Phi, psi and omega in degrees: 000141176268095183283142176232163177296147182299142179308135178086010175237168178203160173264141173254112186270156190310324181294343182272340188299325180304326175295317182294314183302320175295319179294314184302325180290317178298318179302315183291327186282320181297311178301328175295316179302330177263006171067046174256139180250144181285142169231142180232122185248168184294157172286347168225156179225167169310133182304330182292341176297321183260330182266083189263127169045233186257054185290127181261001183288152181299328182304310179291314191275341188222345199241354190276144173269101181241145183210163174245134176230096187065235177274001179271127174250108194244155176221136168297135186296124167275344181204167188260339186295318181302317182295322178296320179293322174304312178292320180303316180285308190299316181270009180043053177286347178292345178255351187247343193245147171292134177257142007285140175279131185245124189226148169222155184229156175207124180170177183287145173231166190224121169219143181268080176251171173285120185298138177203181181304123179081006182218118177235167181285329166244122180221168184253130183240137170242139182210163173230144171234135175246109189238137168121358181210145175244113188209138176290328180294319175301319180299316177294321180296319180293321170302321177294329176296314173298322180292329179289321180299309178306311177296320177299335177276007179079013178268110187253335184270083182217160170216152182262120175253129185223151177208169173240135170263359174077181177275185183306311185292320175300315182296315184302312182295324179291322175299318179299315179297321176291314181304316183295321187290315190266344182302317186290343182238011184298335178290347175272351178267169180291166180298326179293332177289331174300311179298319180294332181301322181275320182282310185199087179315329180300333180293334178300325181299338184260008181296128177279339183280310189254025185295347176261006179297137183305323182294337176293321184283339179253010176299149181297156180258135183305325185300336182285347185246005181277141176276173185298323182296316179297313175305313181293325180297312182302316179298327176285335172295314178296321177295325173302312185292320176299319182296331180269358178072030179262117175286147186214165173231134177278125181240101188281005170258002180284120178232352178068160190274355184243144191277354192265003180286148168222156179060239190287128170232151181200157171225141174249116191238162185272146173250011173294133186295331184259021178289348179081188179289338181264075185271347184288125185266313168208155188207156173181213184167185182262146173225130187260340190241359186292317181300314180288330178300319182274011169105001179267182183290173189279079176245147178266159179214170181208139182197178171207171179222151174215144176274119179301324181297314180297322178299312184296316181301306181300316181300315182297320184299320186273006169095009177301126180274118181270157181287146176286165176294131183285135186267188183283156167275317179216151174235130182260119176259135176251131181244117178083202183275084182249003175061229188266013183297309175308319179293321175296323184295311183299322180294323176300317179294318177296324181295330179273003178097006178263144176278113180228147176225141182241146173287124192239008180229150176303109178220165179289157175304312182301315181298318180290320174297324178294318178299315179304317182290318176300321181284356182067029184296128181288327184222151180231125178259124183247118181247108177256169186297317184289324181296321185287327174302324184272356185071035177231169171217160177260137178244124187243134182258117185301321189302313187239006176069010181294141177226132183226161175258133183228156170289140190295333176280358176244007182304314180303308183303322181292322178294319184293323180298316180296324184274357181067030179288000000 
């Protein structure tokens, strides 16, 4: 049978790995500059970790891979924040770490969506969480961290969209206003919006099906329901972005796809014309109640998440030059009945820090040279029967084809001389 990858998944082949390694390295370098530490959580959690209370998000209601094993109800993680907060509470890190605690994570996530450009059912997500303090300056700094990573990958066609959802009281008043506004026409909206009207009317504003309905354009604006404290907080976030030189646009319809956000929400999107419907590069916001929901103290947090596949795609579209696959330093050819000598020589070279491969099967000299060339070997060691009897090997430099005979115990010294070490 001709097996294929499941729909919505893909293989990352060896020739693609240098791109991934570069992006992962950039992420690790930038997060280190901001003093974020890596955390790794399980790829599945108790379903209740993600399906919290009356959550109206599409992720919870339509996209989770959930299953039962005996009495356990488990879900493959669709996002990273909930697992990080669960770990933060479970291990009581709020009592053992300097607050705010700064974490980053990187790994596979799973959502049962319709596969399309830039969106798969298994995808790789990077994210950060800054937990334990509520500060407009932290909000601005978190956006700056993601912005730095994007710029480091050569992505320039971007813009920051930002909004505020206000505090609990502001959002509650706004939800009631939206419910009153949409109730008379809700039968003209999709089935998901019927559910959203009861669970969280703000989610109607994010509907991709009915976004052109006249009621969308005439809907109340959140800014009219913000209290003074929420307005002031948002202005401080914008002032922080101004101080960092990060341009932004206020989008008063931006609500984000998860229900736990409060105050600041934002998306950094691609402005490339061919970026497709999935133009978001990274996005996130502040959350005030997640830590206490999982049993911890009443601490606020701020974070964002980004899909690595989309970052790599956009970087390539903008002409970012990725590093080539690195070749071999040395290839060891065996001629005649030389036994394990090529293997031993290769191991000696590896112990000295060289990337080495040895021919370990009976093949012609021509075939072995072809393998050395395909592997991009800078040098070739030729170990023949006579040379080994004499305690020597032949060393060939691929760049200019120079070949010399050296004592086997002097091989490393000769390599260092050729490399100018």
